N, C-alpha and C positions, 0 to 999 in steps of 0.2 A: 882507541885502541880495544879490538873486537877479542873478546875472550870465551865466547860460547858457539857452539855448533848447532845450528837450526837446521830442524827436519824442513824437509821441501815442503810448500804449499799445496793444497787440494787445488785443483782447476777449479771446482766450483766451491766459493766461499760461503762461509756461514752465514748466518744472518745477523744483525748486531741486536744485543742483548747478551743475558747470561746463559752460560751453557754449564750443567749439571751434568755431570755423570749419570748416566741411564743404565737401567738394567740391562745386562750381558756385554757391555761396552768395556774394552778395556784401557787400561793408562796411555798406550800409543795413541788410539782412538780418540783419548781426549787431549791429548797435546797437540793431535795435529788440529781438533777442532779449537783451541785457543791459538795455535799459528794462523789460522784461517779469519779468525775475529779479527787479530791482530793485522793481518793483511788487509781485510775488509775498511777496517778503520783507519789505517795508513793511507790508503786510496783516498779514502771519502774527505781527507783533510791535505790532501796534495803531498805528502811526507813517503820516504822509502820504505815498504816494511822492514829490510834488511836494519834499519837504524835503531830498532825496538826489539830490545832482548826480552827472552824469557826465563826468569827466575821462577823452579818449581818448587814451591814451599812445602818442606816436607814434614814438618812438625808431628808430633803423636804417629806417625805412619812409620810402620816398620820399614829396615832395612832393605828387606827384598823389593818392598816397593820403587826404592831409589835404583835397585839393580835392575827393575823392567823399565825404567823411565830412561836410564844410561844406553840401554839395548833400542831405546827408541831414538837415540841422540842427543836426549838431553845431557846438558852437562852442569849446568850452574843450579845451585840447591840451598833453599836457605831454611836456618833453622833458629827458632826464638828463647832455648832452653840450652846453658850451655852443659848440662850435664849429658843432655840428651844429644847433642854436637859431637861431643866428646865421645861416648858411646858406638855411633853411627861411624866417626872417622878411624875409629879402630876397626869397625868390621869392616869397611869398606877400604882399607891401606890399600895403595898401590892403583886404583883406579884412576881414569882421567875424567875427574870430576872438579869442580869450584866449590866452596863452602863458603856461603854469607851469611852473617850473623844479623838478625834482623828484629832481635828482642831487647829487652832493657837491661843495660848493661849496669853490674855490680860490681862494685870495685876489689872484691876478694875474687873475681871470676877474670879480670883483665888478663893475667898473665895466660891462661890457659887459652882465652881467646887470640891472643896475640901470636900463640903457638899455632895453633889450629888452623883459624878462619883467612881466608884469602881477602875476604871483603867483610867490613863491619858498618852497618848503615844505621846504626843509632847514637851517633856519638853528640852529646847535647851539653857539655861541659869540659871546661878546661884540664879538671883533675883527669878524666877518665882518658882524656886525649894523651897527656903525657904517659901517663901507665900504660897504654898502650905503646906508646912510642918506646918506651926506656925498657918494654920488657920485649921486644921484639926478636925475636932470637938472630944474632949474627950469621948469616948468611942465608939468608930469606931474602926475598924482594920485600920494598917495603908496603906495609897493609894497606890496600886500598880501603878509604873511608869515607863516609855520606855522613854531612850534618842533618840531623833529624829536627824537621821544623814544624814546632806545634802549631798548624795552622789556623786550626780552631779554636784555639785557646782555651780545649778540654782538660780540667783539671786531673782528669782521671788516664791522662796520656802524659807519654813523657814528649821531650821535645822543648827545643830553645823559642823563644820569641822571636818576630821580626827584628827588633830592635836593636838587640845582643847578639845577631847573627855575623855581622862585619869582624867584631871584635874577636870572635870564636874561630871564623876564617881565616884572619890572620895568623892566632897563635897556631892553628894547625898547618898553616904554609910554612911557618918555622921549622917544624918538625921533621927532621930527617928520614925516620922509620913509617912516615905516614906518607900518604899521598891521599890528597883531599882531591875526590873526585866529582861532589855535585851535592846534590839535595835530597832527604827523603821526606815523606809525611804521610801522615795514616788520617786520612780528614772526618770530621764526624758523616756518620752513615747518613744518606738520603737516596731516596730512589728517585728523586726530580734530576734531569740529567743536567739542567742548567746550573743548578746549585751544585752538581759535580765539577761541573767546568769552573766556575768560579772560585771554588777551592783550592785548585790545581793551576788557575791563573795566578794566582797569588805567590805559589809555590814558585812557578816559573819566572814571575816578574821579580822575586827575590835573586833567584840565581842569574837573570840578565843583571841585577845591581851589583852581585861581585863580580860579574864575569868584566862590568865598567869599572870598576876599581882593580883592576890588573889580574883577578884569578883565573888559572886556566881550568875550568870545568867541562866536562862533555857528560856528566850522568844526573839524570832527573829519575827517581827511584819513585813511581807513583803511580798507582790502580792496582787494583786486587780483582776477584772475581767477578764482584757486582758492579766495578765502575771504571773496568779498563778502558773502556770506550771514550769517556770523557775524558781520562788523563792522557791518554792517546792524540785527542784534539788539541789538548794544551801543551804537546810537546813530551809527554813521557820516553825517555829512551830504556826503560826498565821498568816490565809491569810483575809483580808480585802474586802468583797464582796457585792456590793450594787447594781449596775445594772442590774446584772444574776440573781437577788433574787426579788426585788422590780421592775423593769422596771427603764426606764430612767427617770434621776429626774425631779421634777415639777418646779423646782426653781433654 
């Protein structure tokens, strides 16, 4: 199921590598540059570019920046903080966009997320999943969710470990107001392309295992401004890009 509007690709693809905003360039140009990177990487690894969706991570950037991105054809936006998501959702009420929450989830914030967000990428425990399910308002479609996997085992990051993943997936599959779409990860940072690939390969293998167990999954949420090429090489279907679109965060 495709929920995003993707701007046309330029005829000349960008070179592989990080593209950061340059002086004098606008948000539309930067979004196009990311699509060029997606296109180039997809072709390199034998994938169809339209299989890979762009999530513009707008955290700490003003609602006006989102309005500009909307005018460029971008429809999916990611936020890390519930208070900021709430403020922007109110400011942009009625706009044709999709809100994805990609931050750590606190129990006292689940009702707000269940009401506002269309996607939640960071589910990593049963208690949070049950709260999101129970608090999803009647009349709204199921909340689309990804399980966050701590693929690098970093204590500073949220996410479930590989061994605990099947049990959580089974629980999520039984909750009627949630729809489990796939997996998400934020691996340990590295400048080495091969190291990046190995981390993303682990997430892909974990998803393949869940599919063999009977789960209907179609989303691998992995890859950001610095490593989206490696993520695409390993099967990413959604890349989360903030800096290369909106510039350095203001907070």
